[in-house]
DORO-114818 format. One record per residue (C-alpha): residue number from 1; y, z, x. Coordinates in Angstrom, 3 decimals. Layout:
<recs>
seq=NUM	v=Y	w=Z	u=X
...
</recs>
This chain:
<recs>
seq=1	v=182.443	w=-131.221	u=96.760
seq=2	v=182.595	w=-132.300	u=100.381
seq=3	v=180.994	w=-129.037	u=101.524
seq=4	v=178.201	w=-126.982	u=99.982
seq=5	v=177.644	w=-123.335	u=100.806
seq=6	v=173.904	w=-123.426	u=100.224
seq=7	v=173.620	w=-119.707	u=101.008
seq=8	v=175.332	w=-119.020	u=97.656
seq=9	v=173.064	w=-121.212	u=95.562
seq=10	v=170.519	w=-118.561	u=94.522
seq=11	v=173.327	w=-116.197	u=93.487
seq=12	v=175.132	w=-118.881	u=91.470
seq=13	v=171.905	w=-119.884	u=89.721
seq=14	v=171.195	w=-116.258	u=88.827
seq=15	v=174.678	w=-115.995	u=87.301
seq=16	v=174.072	w=-119.124	u=85.220
seq=17	v=170.746	w=-117.785	u=83.999
seq=18	v=172.303	w=-114.497	u=82.957
seq=19	v=175.121	w=-116.310	u=81.152
seq=20	v=172.625	w=-118.435	u=79.244
seq=21	v=170.528	w=-115.380	u=78.330
seq=22	v=173.590	w=-113.605	u=76.924
seq=23	v=174.743	w=-116.650	u=74.958
seq=24	v=171.376	w=-117.085	u=73.217
seq=25	v=170.313	w=-113.447	u=72.918
seq=26	v=170.944	w=-113.516	u=69.162
seq=27	v=168.110	w=-116.023	u=68.695
seq=28	v=165.646	w=-113.576	u=70.303
seq=29	v=164.133	w=-116.142	u=72.676
seq=30	v=161.247	w=-115.408	u=75.045
seq=31	v=161.878	w=-114.916	u=78.763
seq=32	v=164.053	w=-117.647	u=80.210
seq=33	v=162.232	w=-120.113	u=82.458
seq=34	v=164.566	w=-121.021	u=85.318
seq=35	v=164.135	w=-124.302	u=87.214
seq=36	v=166.080	w=-124.422	u=90.469
seq=37	v=167.496	w=-127.571	u=91.984
seq=38	v=167.352	w=-128.600	u=95.584
seq=39	v=170.429	w=-126.929	u=97.133
seq=40	v=171.710	w=-130.245	u=98.544
seq=41	v=171.103	w=-133.996	u=98.300
seq=42	v=170.087	w=-133.651	u=94.651
seq=43	v=172.316	w=-136.233	u=92.948
seq=44	v=170.912	w=-139.740	u=92.653
seq=45	v=174.312	w=-141.238	u=91.889
seq=46	v=177.908	w=-140.768	u=93.000
seq=47	v=181.299	w=-142.366	u=92.288
seq=48	v=184.313	w=-142.456	u=94.587
seq=49	v=187.794	w=-143.862	u=94.271
seq=50	v=188.932	w=-145.989	u=97.194
seq=51	v=192.235	w=-145.264	u=98.926
seq=52	v=193.935	w=-148.016	u=100.957
seq=53	v=196.180	w=-147.052	u=103.847
seq=54	v=197.385	w=-149.990	u=105.890
seq=55	v=194.325	w=-151.663	u=107.378
seq=56	v=192.185	w=-148.616	u=106.671
seq=57	v=190.408	w=-147.502	u=103.531
seq=58	v=188.367	w=-144.444	u=102.658
seq=59	v=186.744	w=-142.588	u=99.791
seq=60	v=188.661	w=-140.013	u=97.794
seq=61	v=187.926	w=-137.606	u=94.974
seq=62	v=190.411	w=-135.899	u=92.656
seq=63	v=190.624	w=-132.242	u=91.756
seq=64	v=190.430	w=-132.396	u=87.950
seq=65	v=192.709	w=-129.396	u=87.546
seq=66	v=195.471	w=-130.285	u=90.018
seq=67	v=194.908	w=-134.081	u=90.321
seq=68	v=195.210	w=-133.619	u=94.082
seq=69	v=193.216	w=-136.167	u=96.064
seq=70	v=190.768	w=-135.307	u=98.830
seq=71	v=189.358	w=-137.607	u=101.471
seq=72	v=185.567	w=-137.705	u=101.380
seq=73	v=183.594	w=-138.634	u=104.470
seq=74	v=180.251	w=-137.235	u=103.353
seq=75	v=179.045	w=-135.914	u=100.008
seq=76	v=176.155	w=-133.454	u=100.517
seq=77	v=175.491	w=-133.218	u=96.779
seq=78	v=174.406	w=-136.864	u=96.801
seq=79	v=171.079	w=-138.179	u=98.050
seq=80	v=170.505	w=-138.677	u=101.753
seq=81	v=170.399	w=-142.413	u=101.150
seq=82	v=173.886	w=-142.418	u=99.604
seq=83	v=175.230	w=-140.337	u=102.498
seq=84	v=173.699	w=-142.737	u=105.012
seq=85	v=175.230	w=-145.728	u=103.241
seq=86	v=178.742	w=-144.310	u=102.757
seq=87	v=180.191	w=-144.780	u=106.272
seq=88	v=178.298	w=-148.006	u=106.926
seq=89	v=179.744	w=-149.551	u=103.771
seq=90	v=183.320	w=-148.691	u=104.751
seq=91	v=182.764	w=-150.104	u=108.231
seq=92	v=181.574	w=-153.343	u=106.638
seq=93	v=184.434	w=-153.510	u=104.107
seq=94	v=187.341	w=-152.907	u=106.509
seq=95	v=187.238	w=-156.307	u=108.276
seq=96	v=186.669	w=-158.258	u=105.026
seq=97	v=189.891	w=-159.151	u=103.128
seq=98	v=187.831	w=-160.685	u=100.300
seq=99	v=185.773	w=-157.535	u=99.679
seq=100	v=188.679	w=-155.124	u=100.221
seq=101	v=191.395	w=-156.724	u=98.105
seq=102	v=192.200	w=-154.569	u=95.079
seq=103	v=188.950	w=-152.627	u=95.422
seq=104	v=189.565	w=-149.307	u=93.680
seq=105	v=186.155	w=-147.663	u=93.233
seq=106	v=182.651	w=-147.595	u=94.687
seq=107	v=179.623	w=-146.399	u=92.691
seq=108	v=176.261	w=-145.604	u=94.243
seq=109	v=172.965	w=-145.411	u=92.335
seq=110	v=169.920	w=-144.350	u=94.346
seq=111	v=166.360	w=-143.295	u=93.572
seq=112	v=163.752	w=-140.917	u=94.921
seq=113	v=161.721	w=-144.038	u=95.713
seq=114	v=164.357	w=-145.152	u=98.242
seq=115	v=166.199	w=-147.893	u=96.334
seq=116	v=169.978	w=-148.260	u=96.191
seq=117	v=172.653	w=-150.181	u=94.281
seq=118	v=176.277	w=-150.306	u=95.426
seq=119	v=178.837	w=-151.313	u=92.792
seq=120	v=182.299	w=-152.426	u=93.907
seq=121	v=184.989	w=-152.189	u=91.203
seq=122	v=188.153	w=-154.313	u=91.362
seq=123	v=191.586	w=-154.683	u=89.788
seq=124	v=191.344	w=-158.477	u=90.090
seq=125	v=189.132	w=-161.335	u=89.025
seq=126	v=186.245	w=-162.199	u=91.349
seq=127	v=185.589	w=-165.734	u=92.552
seq=128	v=182.914	w=-167.582	u=94.530
seq=129	v=184.239	w=-166.343	u=97.873
seq=130	v=183.515	w=-162.779	u=96.757
seq=131	v=179.866	w=-163.667	u=96.118
seq=132	v=179.509	w=-165.217	u=99.571
seq=133	v=181.097	w=-162.146	u=101.172
seq=134	v=178.828	w=-159.839	u=99.160
seq=135	v=175.748	w=-161.718	u=100.380
seq=136	v=176.927	w=-161.187	u=103.953
seq=137	v=177.594	w=-157.505	u=103.196
seq=138	v=174.086	w=-157.055	u=101.856
seq=139	v=172.593	w=-158.700	u=104.963
seq=140	v=174.754	w=-156.598	u=107.311
seq=141	v=173.716	w=-153.347	u=105.624
seq=142	v=170.061	w=-154.363	u=105.881
seq=143	v=170.459	w=-154.917	u=109.608
seq=144	v=171.562	w=-151.273	u=109.789
seq=145	v=168.623	w=-149.978	u=107.758
seq=146	v=170.302	w=-149.769	u=104.336
seq=147	v=168.455	w=-151.890	u=101.766
seq=148	v=170.888	w=-152.167	u=98.868
seq=149	v=171.731	w=-154.583	u=96.082
seq=150	v=175.433	w=-155.273	u=95.518
seq=151	v=177.321	w=-155.555	u=92.231
seq=152	v=180.931	w=-156.622	u=91.778
seq=153	v=182.759	w=-155.526	u=88.649
seq=154	v=186.139	w=-156.584	u=87.307
seq=155	v=187.571	w=-156.966	u=83.820
seq=156	v=184.938	w=-158.850	u=81.778
seq=157	v=183.090	w=-159.731	u=84.984
seq=158	v=179.839	w=-158.574	u=86.527
seq=159	v=178.542	w=-160.339	u=89.641
seq=160	v=175.054	w=-159.277	u=90.719
seq=161	v=173.665	w=-159.902	u=94.187
seq=162	v=169.876	w=-159.696	u=93.631
seq=163	v=169.282	w=-156.904	u=91.063
seq=164	v=171.306	w=-154.592	u=88.825
seq=165	v=168.691	w=-151.828	u=88.681
seq=166	v=166.610	w=-149.528	u=90.836
seq=167	v=162.960	w=-148.769	u=90.203
seq=168	v=162.408	w=-145.017	u=90.231
seq=169	v=159.049	w=-143.346	u=90.788
seq=170	v=158.667	w=-139.809	u=89.450
seq=171	v=155.800	w=-137.406	u=90.046
seq=172	v=154.969	w=-135.580	u=86.820
seq=173	v=151.947	w=-133.291	u=86.498
seq=174	v=150.030	w=-135.172	u=89.162
seq=175	v=150.865	w=-138.602	u=87.776
seq=176	v=153.320	w=-141.206	u=89.050
seq=177	v=155.607	w=-142.710	u=86.418
seq=178	v=157.747	w=-145.781	u=87.106
seq=179	v=161.165	w=-146.230	u=85.503
seq=180	v=163.675	w=-149.057	u=85.645
seq=181	v=167.142	w=-147.520	u=85.887
seq=182	v=169.973	w=-149.983	u=85.234
seq=183	v=173.352	w=-149.693	u=86.907
seq=184	v=176.063	w=-148.344	u=84.582
seq=185	v=173.481	w=-147.023	u=82.081
seq=186	v=172.625	w=-143.377	u=81.537
seq=187	v=169.910	w=-141.893	u=83.729
seq=188	v=169.199	w=-138.309	u=84.680
seq=189	v=171.385	w=-137.622	u=87.742
seq=190	v=169.126	w=-135.085	u=89.482
seq=191	v=165.820	w=-136.810	u=90.236
seq=192	v=163.715	w=-133.806	u=91.225
seq=193	v=165.098	w=-131.768	u=88.319
seq=194	v=164.143	w=-134.597	u=85.989
seq=195	v=160.572	w=-134.298	u=87.246
seq=196	v=160.649	w=-130.581	u=86.400
seq=197	v=162.114	w=-131.229	u=82.937
seq=198	v=159.409	w=-133.770	u=82.160
seq=199	v=156.734	w=-131.379	u=83.403
seq=200	v=158.105	w=-128.618	u=81.168
seq=201	v=158.221	w=-130.875	u=78.092
seq=202	v=154.672	w=-132.022	u=78.844
seq=203	v=153.538	w=-128.413	u=79.053
seq=204	v=155.173	w=-127.186	u=75.836
seq=205	v=153.692	w=-130.076	u=73.829
seq=206	v=150.212	w=-129.842	u=75.324
seq=207	v=147.639	w=-129.621	u=72.540
seq=208	v=150.043	w=-131.111	u=69.987
seq=209	v=148.566	w=-132.904	u=67.010
seq=210	v=149.665	w=-136.155	u=65.404
seq=211	v=152.583	w=-138.297	u=66.538
seq=212	v=155.885	w=-137.682	u=68.301
seq=213	v=159.300	w=-138.804	u=67.083
seq=214	v=162.013	w=-138.961	u=69.740
seq=215	v=165.720	w=-139.508	u=69.120
seq=216	v=168.124	w=-140.556	u=71.916
seq=217	v=165.233	w=-141.776	u=74.080
seq=218	v=167.319	w=-143.695	u=76.648
seq=219	v=165.062	w=-145.697	u=78.950
seq=220	v=161.983	w=-143.866	u=77.682
seq=221	v=162.343	w=-140.991	u=80.138
seq=222	v=160.525	w=-138.435	u=77.953
seq=223	v=158.651	w=-140.939	u=75.777
seq=224	v=156.486	w=-142.207	u=78.605
seq=225	v=155.830	w=-138.803	u=80.137
seq=226	v=154.700	w=-137.311	u=76.817
seq=227	v=152.694	w=-140.276	u=75.517
seq=228	v=149.352	w=-138.770	u=76.627
seq=229	v=149.961	w=-135.679	u=74.489
seq=230	v=150.255	w=-137.622	u=71.222
seq=231	v=148.424	w=-140.250	u=69.204
seq=232	v=151.581	w=-142.371	u=69.023
seq=233	v=155.235	w=-142.051	u=70.007
seq=234	v=158.081	w=-143.502	u=67.916
seq=235	v=161.411	w=-143.407	u=69.751
seq=236	v=164.963	w=-144.517	u=68.955
seq=237	v=167.888	w=-145.514	u=71.177
seq=238	v=171.158	w=-147.293	u=70.338
seq=239	v=171.934	w=-148.798	u=73.773
seq=240	v=170.441	w=-152.291	u=74.038
seq=241	v=170.239	w=-152.125	u=77.861
seq=242	v=168.364	w=-148.812	u=77.672
seq=243	v=165.968	w=-150.257	u=75.077
seq=244	v=165.249	w=-153.211	u=77.385
seq=245	v=164.557	w=-150.817	u=80.249
seq=246	v=162.306	w=-148.733	u=78.012
seq=247	v=160.275	w=-151.831	u=77.126
seq=248	v=160.001	w=-152.698	u=80.819
seq=249	v=158.882	w=-149.148	u=81.597
seq=250	v=156.251	w=-149.131	u=78.843
seq=251	v=154.727	w=-152.348	u=80.183
seq=252	v=154.944	w=-151.329	u=83.846
seq=253	v=153.183	w=-148.023	u=83.209
seq=254	v=150.511	w=-149.614	u=81.026
seq=255	v=151.300	w=-147.420	u=78.023
seq=256	v=150.219	w=-148.786	u=74.640
seq=257	v=151.100	w=-146.052	u=72.152
seq=258	v=154.927	w=-146.000	u=72.409
seq=259	v=157.256	w=-147.953	u=70.081
seq=260	v=161.000	w=-148.118	u=70.770
seq=261	v=163.515	w=-148.869	u=67.982
seq=262	v=167.107	w=-149.874	u=68.707
seq=263	v=168.764	w=-147.475	u=66.298
seq=264	v=171.086	w=-144.521	u=66.506
seq=265	v=169.846	w=-141.115	u=65.396
seq=266	v=172.184	w=-141.351	u=62.405
seq=267	v=170.781	w=-144.758	u=61.385
seq=268	v=167.213	w=-143.543	u=61.724
seq=269	v=168.034	w=-140.557	u=59.538
seq=270	v=169.426	w=-142.934	u=56.892
seq=271	v=166.264	w=-145.066	u=57.094
seq=272	v=164.010	w=-142.043	u=56.700
seq=273	v=166.071	w=-140.849	u=53.716
seq=274	v=165.914	w=-144.290	u=52.112
seq=275	v=169.716	w=-144.479	u=52.137
seq=276	v=169.751	w=-147.825	u=53.992
seq=277	v=167.326	w=-150.572	u=54.897
seq=278	v=167.353	w=-152.095	u=58.368
seq=279	v=166.011	w=-155.476	u=59.416
seq=280	v=165.236	w=-153.886	u=62.777
seq=281	v=162.491	w=-151.920	u=61.011
seq=282	v=160.673	w=-154.974	u=59.705
seq=283	v=157.031	w=-154.695	u=60.667
seq=284	v=157.357	w=-150.930	u=61.306
seq=285	v=155.566	w=-148.758	u=58.764
seq=286	v=157.369	w=-145.451	u=59.135
seq=287	v=155.080	w=-143.835	u=56.584
seq=288	v=152.052	w=-144.510	u=58.795
seq=289	v=153.350	w=-142.085	u=61.399
seq=290	v=152.202	w=-138.473	u=61.237
seq=291	v=154.983	w=-136.897	u=63.284
seq=292	v=154.586	w=-133.147	u=63.544
seq=293	v=156.790	w=-132.941	u=66.637
seq=294	v=160.309	w=-134.233	u=67.276
seq=295	v=162.158	w=-134.403	u=70.596
seq=296	v=165.937	w=-134.707	u=70.811
seq=297	v=168.089	w=-135.094	u=73.910
seq=298	v=171.516	w=-135.688	u=72.356
seq=299	v=174.891	w=-136.274	u=74.043
seq=300	v=177.270	w=-133.362	u=74.590
seq=301	v=178.395	w=-133.452	u=70.949
seq=302	v=174.928	w=-132.285	u=69.876
seq=303	v=173.266	w=-133.241	u=66.596
seq=304	v=175.270	w=-134.199	u=63.513
seq=305	v=174.598	w=-132.235	u=60.323
seq=306	v=172.353	w=-134.868	u=58.715
seq=307	v=170.210	w=-135.173	u=61.841
seq=308	v=169.899	w=-131.389	u=62.108
seq=309	v=168.503	w=-131.337	u=58.572
seq=310	v=166.079	w=-134.145	u=59.461
seq=311	v=164.943	w=-132.298	u=62.584
seq=312	v=164.267	w=-129.185	u=60.500
seq=313	v=161.517	w=-131.017	u=58.618
seq=314	v=159.243	w=-131.118	u=61.686
seq=315	v=156.848	w=-128.336	u=62.630
seq=316	v=157.700	w=-128.472	u=66.339
seq=317	v=161.069	w=-129.269	u=67.933
seq=318	v=161.779	w=-129.968	u=71.600
seq=319	v=165.540	w=-129.837	u=72.143
seq=320	v=166.979	w=-130.808	u=75.538
seq=321	v=170.685	w=-130.021	u=75.707
seq=322	v=173.427	w=-130.757	u=78.234
seq=323	v=175.875	w=-128.565	u=76.290
seq=324	v=174.835	w=-124.977	u=75.452
seq=325	v=177.771	w=-124.604	u=73.034
seq=326	v=176.678	w=-127.420	u=70.699
seq=327	v=173.053	w=-126.342	u=71.162
seq=328	v=174.040	w=-122.889	u=69.938
seq=329	v=175.756	w=-124.400	u=66.897
seq=330	v=172.670	w=-126.472	u=66.052
seq=331	v=170.371	w=-123.465	u=66.530
seq=332	v=172.407	w=-121.472	u=64.013
seq=333	v=170.893	w=-123.850	u=61.437
seq=334	v=167.544	w=-124.688	u=63.034
seq=335	v=166.530	w=-121.034	u=63.428
seq=336	v=166.749	w=-120.522	u=59.674
seq=337	v=163.439	w=-122.380	u=59.491
seq=338	v=162.148	w=-122.209	u=63.093
seq=339	v=161.784	w=-119.678	u=65.866
seq=340	v=162.413	w=-120.187	u=69.575
seq=341	v=159.048	w=-120.229	u=71.362
seq=342	v=160.112	w=-121.472	u=74.822
seq=343	v=163.471	w=-121.267	u=76.562
seq=344	v=164.401	w=-122.986	u=79.848
seq=345	v=167.348	w=-123.561	u=82.177
seq=346	v=167.316	w=-126.772	u=84.201
seq=347	v=169.958	w=-126.640	u=86.934
seq=348	v=170.931	w=-130.307	u=86.916
seq=349	v=174.375	w=-129.612	u=88.383
seq=350	v=174.323	w=-126.892	u=91.070
seq=351	v=177.628	w=-125.237	u=92.054
seq=352	v=179.214	w=-126.133	u=88.694
seq=353	v=179.442	w=-124.327	u=85.351
seq=354	v=177.358	w=-127.048	u=83.659
seq=355	v=173.941	w=-126.014	u=82.341
seq=356	v=171.047	w=-128.046	u=80.945
seq=357	v=168.820	w=-126.107	u=78.568
seq=358	v=165.435	w=-126.710	u=76.997
seq=359	v=164.385	w=-125.084	u=73.725
seq=360	v=160.997	w=-125.373	u=72.016
seq=361	v=161.014	w=-124.305	u=68.378
seq=362	v=158.104	w=-123.814	u=65.994
seq=363	v=158.282	w=-123.565	u=62.222
seq=364	v=158.195	w=-120.008	u=60.876
</recs>
């Protein structure tokens, strides 16, 4: 995607919305709420392979269907900050044999708050000379107005020059929320769309009673935003790095009613059913929580059968889905006990067939 025809964006979004309406018409949802993305510079992260040609090197991307490679000079889908850094980084890498040698990929992670991490991936082991060269690279980029932390990655190696995370600041319903987003961990790719998703989830749960249970909470993206709507929030996440970030985010935002458990959704379901006991739950009285609402933001595979049955036990369900097909499969079961009260399309990935959907269900 080296060129974006922004004049076609509204038409493409309308086609997506109509496709989603048709797919879910059988569940008799209310009118679809459509949240549009910025037409360009919407992605907070980007990954490029590096192609070496003599003394030159440049970014390439592959066509997934044909495997044909394309040279990439600019990437208008990515943030302005990433686009500003792209040519300056190559100019700095070309004269450096240490930084160039067996470099095969460059990853960028940026934030709406103006922070940037550049990860350099290698097919060789990194040594002390790489670290010295990376320090010089960081200083050179800063002289040119690009404030970025540098990470070197190789097999079983991770060299960090300063930090391995950005601090994101999101504006949600008139409030600023601060999130640590760690390199190579999952974060929402479209920053402004994430703000709209959080605002929607905040709106649909406004006036909720009791506590919130969240599965697949990541770095606390939804947990923190929704904390004001509930007495307490109990959230689970299997990734240890995401749990650490969530704890950082809770403290940074001064939130005192959110508890994060390092557990998968499947493990939490087993704990709730009494099938297994977990030492990680010591000191946590699950029975003291009065969770009337559950929020799930699962991976593309959707919810497993046991978790679907657990989710059905709650009066209110907020389901954020990155895969309408598995969402549809889960709703075939969930709508036996619940009805769809809100229905949203979040256009996380403009100009692609991918759709992010939000469903709010209430018990019949």
